[in-house]
N, C-alpha and C positions, 0 to 999 in steps of 0.2 A: 582714255581719257584726254578730254580738252584741258590742255597745260593750263589756263586760267581760271579753272573749276576747279582744278585741282592745289591751284594756288591759293584760292579760294576760300577751301577745305581745309590745307595741309601746313599750311606756311603760315608758321608762329607771326603773333603781334601781340601787342600788351593788351588788347583786348582780350585778345584769346588766354593770353596767360593768368588772366585773371577770371575767364569765364572756368577752366579746365578745374580749380579746386572749388570755385564754387557751387558746380555741378553735382562733385564730388561729396560735397557735405550735405547736400539737395539729397542725393542719393540715398547716404547711410541716415536722415532724417527721417526719409520718405520710409525705409525699409521697417526704422522701428515704431513710427508710426502706426503705418498698418498693419504692423502685427501688432501692437498693442491694441489695436481697435479692433482687430479683427482675431483677436488670441484666440476664442473659443472654436471657431472656426478652423485654427491649424491643429489646434488639439487632438491628437496627445501624437507628440513628439512632430507635429508639421511647423513649416516655417515659410516666410514669403520667399522665395528668391531672384523676382527679378530686378528691383532697385539694388538689391547683396549683389547680385554677379555685374550687373553697371556699374558701381562703385567698386568692386575687386578688381574684373576682368577687364570689360571694355574701356573706360576714363583711362584707366592707365595704359593701355595698348594704344589708344591716340594718342595720349601724350608721347609714347614712342616714337607710331611712326610719326609724327608732327615735327620732331626735336631733331630727328633722320632726314625727314623731305629737306628742314629748312636749312641744317647743313649742308646736305649735296645742292642745294640751290643755293646758298651763300660761295658753295667752293665754287660749281661751273662760275657763277657770276664773280667772282674771285681769278677766277681763271681767264675768262671774256678779258677783262679789265687788264690784267697782266698784258695779255699777248697784242692789243691796240697801244701799248705806251712803249 
């Protein structure tokens, strides 16, 4: 993977720190709205899993991956900076 692409996708910034919880709340709301609108379609015992899985699995995994990537990049930057001084 290109380093610039990885930085753009995984490096944490203030914008991304605000976008992640916003996306989580939006997925929770969409899950409840879609289930509420199409409850008769999901009955009996059915559920709308797509936005639920996004909110419970994908977004937390993405957050952890971004956090780990940012820590590794910061430590690499810190190590290269201390070697040059």
